N, C-alpha and C positions, 0 to 999 in steps of 0.2 A: 090656681092650675095658671107655672108656666110653663109656655111652650117654648120652643127653638126660632129663637129668631134670631133677625142680622145674619149678617155674609162678614168672613171674615177672608183678609186680600192675602195671598202669600204672592212674594215674589222669587222667582224662580228664571237663575242664573241659567240659561244651557249654554256647552258648547257642541255647535254642532259643524260639522265636514262631510263632503263629498267621500264615493269612495276615489283614492286616486289620489285624490287632493294634499295625501300629504304621504310622497316617499318615505320607505321604509331605512331609504340609507341617512335620513338626518335623525335614525331612533336615538341619535346621541342627546338630542332634544328632549326631557320629562315630556313635554309638554301633551307626546305623542297618546300617552295614556290618560293622563288627565283629562282629554279632551269623550272623553267614552261617558263621564260619569256625568250625570244631568247637576249634582252640586260638589261641591268642595269642603264645607261647614254646615252644621245646624245647629238651634240654638233649642234645646227642649226648654227653658227660659223658667217658669215657676212649676213644681212639681210636689206632690201631695206625698208624703211617706205612705209607705207601701204601696201604693201605686205601678201600675206595671207603665211604663215608658220604655216604648222603642220605635225606631225612626230605619229605613229601607233606603237609602244611597242607591238609583240605579244604575248599572251598568249595560252598555251599547257595546258590540263589537263592528264598528264603523270601517273596518277597513275587513281585504279580502283576505288578508288569511287567519289561519285560527293562535287563538291566545290563550294563554294559560294561566292563571292565577293561581300560583304557588304556597304562599299564606297571607294571613294578616292575622296583627296582632292589633294589640292597646297597651298607650304606656299607662295604663290608669285602672287598678280593679274596680273602677266604679260602670267600670262598661266594659261590654262579652260580643266584641263582636264574632258575624260568621256569615261564609257568601253559601248562598243555597247553588253554583253552579261552577266547579271552575275553570273547566272547560268552552270556548265560543267559541261557535263558527263561527264566519260570515254571516251581518246580520245578526244573530240571535240577543238575547239579554239575557241579563241576572240581575240579584239584587245582592245587596252587604246589609245587612240585618244590623243593626248597634242598639244593644240591648244595656240603659242604665238604669243600675241598682239601685235603689230608691228604700231599702231595708233598710244596710248597712253602712248609707251613707247619709251624711247630714251636710247640709250650710252647700255651699259654691262648688265645684266641681268639672273639672277641662280631662278632657283625654286629646289624645295624637291617635287618631288608628292609620296604621303603616299597611297597605296592598303591597306585596309584590307582583309582579309579574316574569314568569320564565319564560317564556316562546310570544312571541319570536326574536325577541331583547329582554334582556333584561331590563327593569326600570321600575318604582314607585311611584307609587302615589301615598302624596298624605291628607286624610284626612281632619278635619277639627270636628269633636263636636260638645256642649256644653250642659250645664243645668245648675238649677238651684234646688234641690229638696230641701222640706219645710219640715218641721218638724210642729210644727202648731194645726194640720190639718192629715185627716187619716182617713179613705177611700175604705169603707171594708161590706164586699172585695173590694180588692184593689183595680180592679177593668172589669170591665164588663164580657163576661164568653158566653157569648150567645149562642155556640153547638153548630148544631145541622139545625138550619128553619128550613120548613116548609114554605113556601112564599106564595102558598095562598089563607096561610095564616098565621105573618108574620113571627114576632115573638117578642117578649119584653121580662123583663130583670127592674132588682130593686138594690139600690146601693147605699146603705147609712153613709150616709156624711157628719166629721164629728173635730170639731174643732176644742182649741185652748188655750186661752188666752183674753179679750175680753168676750165683753159681754153684749156690746152691742153688734158684735159683726155679723153681716151677713152675707147670704147668696143674693144678690140683684135681680140675676137673669139667666141664661143657659143659651148657646149660643153653639152653632154650627152651621159647616158648608153644602150637609148633607142635611138633604128638605125629604129624606124618606126616616127622619128621629122624630122623636117626640117625647119631650119631658113633664114629667108632673113634679113638683117638687113640696114639702110637705115637711111646715117645722116639726119637732120632737121635744123637746128640750130646749132653755135659755136660762143660765143661769149662776152664777159663783166661777164664772170664767168660762163655762163650755156649754157652746151649744151644739145641738146637733139637728142632724137634718135627715126623712127618708127621700129619698129622690126616688122619680120609676118610670124607668125608661122604658121606650116602646119601637121599633123596628115596624113599621106599615106592612099591609101584603102590598102581593102585584110586584115585586121586586124582579128582575132577571137572576139568571143564577147565577154562583157567583163567590170569591173571597171578598167577606169583608175587614177592612182592616185602617179604623179610622178612628173620630177620636171628637167628643164633644169638651166644651172650655164652659166652666162655671167662673162666672162672672160675679166678684167681692165687694164691698165700700174698702176695702183693705190700699190703701192709693198706693204702697209698697209694691204689693204684691197682688193686682187689682184677677190674674184670670187664672185659672188653673185646667191645666188637661186632665181628662179621663178616659183610655185607650177602649176601644173597641174593637174587639173578634166575634167571627163568625163566618159561617158557609151557606148560603142557601142555594140549597138542592133544587132546582129545578127539575122536570119528567123533559126536559128540549134539552135538544144535545146538540154539538155544530163539532167535529173534528176533520182538520185538525184546528188548533183556533189561530196560527200562524200558519199560513201557504208560501212556502220557500219555491218561487219560480226558476233560480235556477240565475246564471250570466248566461245572456241572450245577444247576439248580433240587430242591426234594425233589419223588423220584416218578418225574421223565426219566431215562429211559433214557439207554444207549448200547453199543455193539458195535463189538469189535476184534479182531483177531485173531490168534491166534500160530501161530509156526511152527515146528514140531519137527521137525530134520532128526537121517537117521545114517545112517552107510555100508550099511547093511543090515536088512533090514527086522523091526520091533519094536511094541510094544504099549504102549498108554498103560494102566492101569491106574486108574494115580489122579491126577486134580489137582482142590487146593483151595487155599485159603486160610489162613495157616498159623492166621491167629485166629477159625479157622472161619466170619466175614465172612456172611453170608447175603444182602449186598444182589450177589455173587457167585453167576452160572450159569456154567457151561462145558459145551458138546455134543462130546461124543466120540464114538468110535469104536473097537470090541471090534477094529478089524481089525488086523491084522501088515502094516505097512508102511513103507518108505524115510522119508517126509513124509505127516506129518499136520497137515490147517491146522484150528483148535481156537477157534473161537467163542470170544469172551468180553462176557456180558453185563454190564452193569453199571447199576444200578438205584440212582436216588439215596436215600438216607437223607431222615429229617426234620431230623435233625440236624444242622444247619448247619458246617460248619467245613474242614477240608483232611483226604484220608484220601488212608494209603499202607500198604498192605496187601502184604505175600509173596506170591506167586504160589508153592508145590511139584508138582512134574510127577515122576510116579513110573514108570519102564518096566518091560517084561519082552521077554527075548529080546536086549538086548544088552549091552555089559559096556560100564560108566560110569556116570554119573552124570548129572545135569541142571543148570545153575546156577538160584538163582532168580528172577523175576522179580519188579521192583519193581513196582508201580501206584499210579498218584499223581493223585487228582481229588481237583475244589474245589464244596464246594456250599455257595449263597447261593440267595437268589432275585437 
């Protein structure tokens, strides 16, 4: 049995600015739009024929004014880009999803994705994507689709891996950054230049609710293309939810306060044993009850500190009496005179 081993390190270049740190008077410089993207290029590397290859560029409005994405287009039919949200208020985030066509295309391909902004100023951002589609390796199915997953049960899927070429080709390892994955790899056939494996993928039990969009990598003995990715998608449906998942507190002056509400729901009664900021920020206070119930309404009071600028805090909620865990709530605020 081959288990998921090793860690894959990714270098992510992030452009960061503070609100008010860039004046729209300088909007003729196109870098104001570039700075909203977490990265400007992505290499899919080696891809199996027919596999699902998708990458998500994160876009965040780091400015005070609303921003509109007018259009997204690709220079090559090998990629299909789409944006999930066109209008971003201050602090809002969205994703530009780029799918690489591994069915109709083979070999090396490169595309420029152009993102056009209409408001508050015209601008274009050009993203570069590239990849190499192998004709000798095929996944059936082309991706691991888990669908809706009960966190108390986990999930499993079987994938057939077919290689055409050398008799001595083999999969040496399977790697991922996600420790909730486990893989069993079984050789099925080898001979006449054809190699087949059956791979059983398992998602462990006890995951928090949310969408799953990840990859595992097959490590082969082919020195020219050692690592082949396989996409994994699913939705872990937990009986526990919290809304809103993003808490927008608005623009406040130093010392000014605002109160919002978090609604925490479960399918069975439970208690909230602790709620607080990940970084221990004392600007937030939470009014909770020791009672066990299916729905908790938690007032969240934020008092703006003296220091001006943008504030982003992760709010963690710990419960007792129900299975599973709650996602982190991200709180956003801006403090200025």
